[in-house]
N, C-alpha and C positions, 0 to 999 in steps of 0.2 A: 655322600660322606664326606665334607669338606674339615679339616683342620688348618687350628691359626695359631701358630704361636704368640702370645701376645708378652711376655718374658720370658726367661728364660729360667723359670718357673712354674707356667699356667698356660697353658692351652685352651684355645678356645676350640671345642665341635660343634657344626650345624646340622641340628636334627633335623630330617622332611619327612611329613608322614609317609607312611609307606615302608622305611629306612627303618636302621638300629642300630647300635654301637654296641660295643659290651666296654667297661672300667672295671677296673679294679674298684671295691666294694668300700664306700668313703668315703671319695678321691673326689664330688664332687662339691666346687666351691660358692657357685653361685649360678642361677639362671633364669633367662628372659625365655616366655611363650606357654605352652601346654606341653608340658616335658614329665616325662612319666617313672620312675624307675624302680625296679622289682628285682630283688634278688637273684641273681642265676644261679641254681641250685645246682646246675652243668659244671661248671664254672665254664662257660663257653659254647659252642658249635657241638655238633655230631652226637647228637643222644647217649641215653644212657651207657655205653658200652665205652664212647669215646670218653666217657666221667672216672668212670668206671678205669680205665686204661691212664688218665694223668692222675686216679689219684693214687693207683698204684707206684707211676713215677714219678711222685712227689710234686707234681707240676701241674697241682689244682688248687692257685689263689681265687677265692674270693673274686667273685665275681658281680658286677648288676648288667640286666639290660637296660637297654637308655631310649627311648622310643618317644613319638610323637611331633611336637612341631616350635621350632625354637633354638636358643646358640645356650651354651651348660660350657663353664669355665671346671676345669677339670688340675690336679695339683695335689700334689700329695707328699707328705713327710720336709716342706722344702728342697727336695732333688730336684737337680738338674733334667729339663724336661727334654727330646728329642722327639723330632718328630720327623717320621721315616716314612719316602712314598715307595709302593712298588706299584709296577708295572709291568704282573703277569711272572715275575719271580718270587722266591721263598726267603721270607727272615726265617734268620737260627735265633733267639732269643731266651731266654729263661722267664718261667709264668712271673714269677716278682720284678718284673722291673719293668709291667705292661701296665700302664695306667690305662691306655685306654686305646681300640680299635674298632676298624670298620666293619659290621656285621657279614659284611659280602664276602671279605677271608674266608680261603678254608683254613680251619683249625687240627692242627697235629701233635700227635706226641716223639722222636725222634731218639731213636737208642744211638748215643755217641758212639759205642762201638759200631756201629757202621759203618762211618766215620775215622777212619785210622788204626780197624779191629781191636789187638790188643790195650795199643796204647791207645787208640781211642777212649778205651777203659779208663786207662792211666792218668789218662787229662783228668777223666772226671773225680776219682780219687782224688790228685793232687791238687785239684785247683777248686776243690773243694763246693763245685756245678752241679756233680751226683755227676748219675748214669746218664741222663734225661735229658730235654731241653725243647721247648716248644718251638713249633714251625706254623707261617701265617705264609698262605698262598693266591697269588690273586691278583686283583687291582683296586687300591685303596692304600687305607694310609692306615699307621702306627703310629700311637706317642710311650716311646720309651722312657725309665724313670735312669739315674747314671748318679754318682758323686763327680762337681765338679763340672766340670766342660765335659761335651763331648768334640770329636774329633773323625769326622771321617777320611778312611788309608785307601783311597785303589787300588784292589789285587788285581795284576797283568798274569800274562804266561811268565812272561819275563822275567818279571820281581815279585818273586814271594816275599810275604809279611809279614815279620815276628813280633808276636804281642805277648806283654809281660800278662799271665791268666788271670791275676788279680783285677787286670786295669781292662778285660774283655769286657766290653757289652752286648755286642752280637754284630751278626753276620750278614748277610746278603748277596747271595749271584750263583752260579758253578764254582763252589770253591768245598778245595777239602781241606780241611783242617787233620794237624797230629800234634801229637807234645814230642819235642824235640829239647835234648838235654845236653848241660856240657859241662857236669860233674867233672871235676878234677882233688886231685888230692888236698887243693885247699879248701872244698866244698868240706871232703871229705873230716879236715881238724877245725871246721868252723873259723876257716879263715878267706872264704873264700867271697862275693862278690854281691851274694846273697840274687843272680840273676839263673840257678841254675839250671831252670824251667824255658821255653816258652811256647807259645803256640802259631807255629810256623801255618800260614795259608795260604792255599794258593788257587791260579784256577782263575776266574774271570771273577769281578764282584767287589765289594767293601768292607770295611770290618769298621765298627765301632767304637772308638777308645776312651773310655771316661780319664778323668787328669786329676785322677789317684787309686792308688792301689786298695782300696774301701772295699769291701761290699757291703750291697743293699742291708 
């Protein structure tokens, strides 16, 4: 499955016989060829149990299955679109940021508390991203949405990256994340910098940061 960025807000996917992709429902802008669009009641892959898990975790964005032979243009809400290519590693991203992804990728739901223990849970509450997130693993492409542009920041063992929680889009690789705080008396009296909480990501991989602190 091939994804090609047409511009900053549209991506083109090539659909071949015997392959399929998933996209957010209603995100098709135009298409050529013999292509079908079917509502995916399971919200992606994994069958009934996975569907139930995603709904319990609030990670069940309405999706549709795209199959056939042709090309399809996707976009949604005028949001910035970024194509991320996976080479056997795992992408962590909120379900509502997924515009389209290769149907061969293995989809799952991850409890944030597993990455950072109790602080991982606090992270979910403080950032408004919830306690769960969606994971996609394998070889393929994912198109994610963001406000403004997206910048990829490499993460290395020698140099962790700190990100404003509201500007975080996704990350991939062998990466640990935890919430770090810098609360001082100025924050307590409302005279702080407004940057009291950051996500600290360490390990090997990349984090994608959007040009805004606004959620989708």
